[in-house]
C-alpha positions as CSV (number, residue, x, y, z in Angstrom):
1,M,-8.1,-4.3,-25.3
2,F,-11.6,-3.0,-26.1
3,K,-13.1,-6.4,-25.2
4,K,-11.4,-6.3,-21.8
5,L,-12.8,-2.8,-21.1
6,I,-16.3,-4.0,-22.0
7,L,-16.0,-7.1,-19.9
8,S,-14.7,-5.0,-17.0
9,M,-17.5,-2.6,-17.1
10,G,-19.9,-5.5,-17.4
11,L,-18.6,-7.0,-14.2
12,I,-19.1,-3.7,-12.4
13,V,-22.7,-3.6,-13.7
14,V,-23.3,-7.1,-12.4
15,L,-21.8,-6.3,-9.0
16,M,-23.9,-3.2,-8.7
17,S,-27.1,-5.0,-9.7
18,A,-26.4,-7.6,-7.1
19,S,-25.7,-5.2,-4.3
20,M,-28.5,-2.7,-5.3
21,A,-26.0,0.1,-4.5
22,A,-27.1,3.7,-4.8
23,A,-23.6,4.7,-5.9
24,L,-20.3,3.1,-6.7
25,N,-17.0,4.9,-6.5
26,G,-13.8,4.1,-8.4
27,A,-10.5,5.6,-9.3
28,G,-7.6,4.8,-11.6
29,A,-6.3,5.0,-15.1
30,T,-6.9,8.2,-17.2
31,F,-6.7,6.6,-20.6
32,P,-10.1,4.8,-20.5
33,Y,-12.0,7.7,-18.8
34,P,-13.8,8.9,-22.0
35,I,-15.5,5.6,-22.6
36,Y,-16.1,5.0,-18.9
37,S,-17.9,8.3,-18.7
38,K,-20.2,7.4,-21.5
39,W,-20.9,3.9,-20.1
40,M,-21.5,5.4,-16.6
41,A,-23.9,8.0,-17.9
42,E,-25.9,5.4,-19.9
43,Y,-26.1,3.1,-16.9
44,R,-27.3,6.0,-14.7
45,N,-30.0,6.8,-17.3
46,V,-31.2,3.2,-17.6
47,K,-30.8,1.9,-14.0
48,G,-30.7,5.1,-11.9
49,V,-27.4,4.1,-10.2
50,E,-24.6,6.6,-10.0
51,I,-21.0,5.4,-10.8
52,N,-18.3,7.9,-9.9
53,Y,-14.8,7.5,-11.4
54,A,-11.8,9.7,-10.6
55,S,-9.3,9.4,-13.5
56,I,-6.3,10.2,-11.2
57,G,-3.9,7.7,-12.7
58,S,-3.2,4.1,-11.9
59,G,-1.0,4.8,-8.9
60,G,-3.7,7.0,-7.3
61,G,-6.3,4.4,-7.9
62,V,-4.2,1.8,-6.2
63,R,-3.6,4.0,-3.2
64,Q,-7.3,5.0,-2.9
65,F,-8.5,1.4,-3.3
66,T,-5.9,0.1,-0.7
67,A,-7.0,2.8,1.7
68,G,-10.7,1.8,1.3
69,V,-11.7,5.1,-0.2
70,V,-13.1,3.6,-3.4
71,D,-15.1,0.5,-4.3
72,F,-13.0,-0.4,-7.4
73,R,-9.9,0.7,-9.3
74,R,-8.7,0.4,-12.9
75,D,-5.0,0.0,-13.7
76,G,-5.1,-2.4,-16.5
77,C,-6.9,-5.0,-14.5
78,L,-10.2,-4.7,-12.6
79,H,-10.0,-4.8,-8.8
80,V,-13.2,-4.8,-6.7
81,K,-13.8,-5.1,-3.0
């Protein structure tokens, strides 16, 4: 499980580096939020890129991603635009 989380966040970092985005917005599962917040803060400090994640639950992440509100969602699998 932890390996999957690391790989998922790594994919997000790669996607962000490629797009040179100023900010990336996501939503989804509440369980991984504590580790995500640490990773996002560290990435912001190193790369200067903001990653915003709303831990609103998997269903909320699906709805926001489907509606085009967020760039990625987390519900056990990583989904990106």
